[in-house]
C-alpha positions as CSV (number, residue, x, y, z in Angstrom):
1,M,-0.4,-35.7,-38.3
2,A,-1.8,-32.1,-38.3
3,M,0.8,-31.0,-40.8
4,V,0.0,-34.0,-43.1
5,R,-3.7,-33.2,-43.0
6,R,-3.0,-29.6,-43.8
7,V,-0.9,-30.5,-46.8
8,M,-3.6,-32.9,-48.1
9,E,-6.3,-30.3,-47.6
10,Q,-4.4,-27.3,-49.1
11,P,-1.2,-28.4,-50.9
12,E,1.0,-25.9,-52.6
13,Q,1.6,-28.4,-55.4
14,I,0.2,-31.7,-56.6
15,L,2.4,-33.9,-58.7
16,H,1.0,-36.9,-60.6
17,I,3.4,-39.8,-60.2
18,R,1.4,-42.5,-62.0
19,P,-2.3,-43.3,-62.5
20,G,-4.0,-43.4,-59.1
21,R,-1.0,-41.9,-57.2
22,V,-0.2,-38.2,-56.5
23,V,2.3,-36.4,-54.3
24,A,0.8,-33.4,-52.4
25,Q,3.6,-31.1,-51.1
26,S,4.0,-27.9,-49.3
27,R,6.8,-25.9,-47.8
28,C,6.6,-25.5,-44.0
29,L,8.6,-24.1,-41.1
30,I,9.7,-26.5,-38.4
31,D,11.8,-25.2,-35.6
32,G,12.6,-22.1,-37.7
33,K,13.9,-24.0,-40.7
34,E,12.1,-24.4,-44.0
35,Y,11.3,-28.0,-45.1
36,L,9.3,-29.6,-47.9
37,L,6.6,-31.9,-46.6
38,R,5.7,-34.5,-49.2
39,V,2.6,-36.7,-48.9
40,F,2.2,-39.7,-51.3
41,V,-1.4,-40.5,-51.7
42,D,-3.3,-43.3,-53.5
43,V,-6.4,-41.4,-54.8
44,D,-8.3,-44.3,-56.5
45,P,-9.7,-45.9,-53.3
46,E,-12.5,-44.0,-51.5
47,P,-11.4,-42.5,-49.2
48,A,-7.9,-41.7,-50.5
49,T,-5.1,-43.5,-48.6
50,V,-1.8,-41.9,-47.5
51,V,1.0,-44.2,-48.6
52,T,3.9,-42.3,-46.9
53,A,4.9,-38.8,-45.8
54,Y,8.2,-37.3,-45.2
55,R,10.0,-34.0,-44.8
56,T,13.2,-32.9,-46.6
57,S,15.4,-29.9,-46.5
58,K,16.3,-30.4,-50.2
59,I,13.4,-28.4,-51.4
60,L,14.8,-27.6,-54.8
61,K,15.3,-31.2,-55.6
62,S,11.5,-32.0,-55.5
63,W,9.8,-28.6,-56.1
64,R,8.4,-28.1,-59.6
65,Y,8.7,-24.5,-60.9
66,E,6.4,-23.5,-63.7
67,A,8.2,-22.3,-66.8
């Protein structure tokens, strides 16, 4: 839960999925391995609601690089 809160408070990236839903994501180290922690959030209700969160080792698949 602490990692999810940290990503929501200070995400490295925010991706807009559809109106009212975003993905806040950050890279993090867990047991010495780098993962991407993705937190899907409904931002329309007050307060915002976490829909789901997961970590993945496939960082390049979801990370958005600026051109």
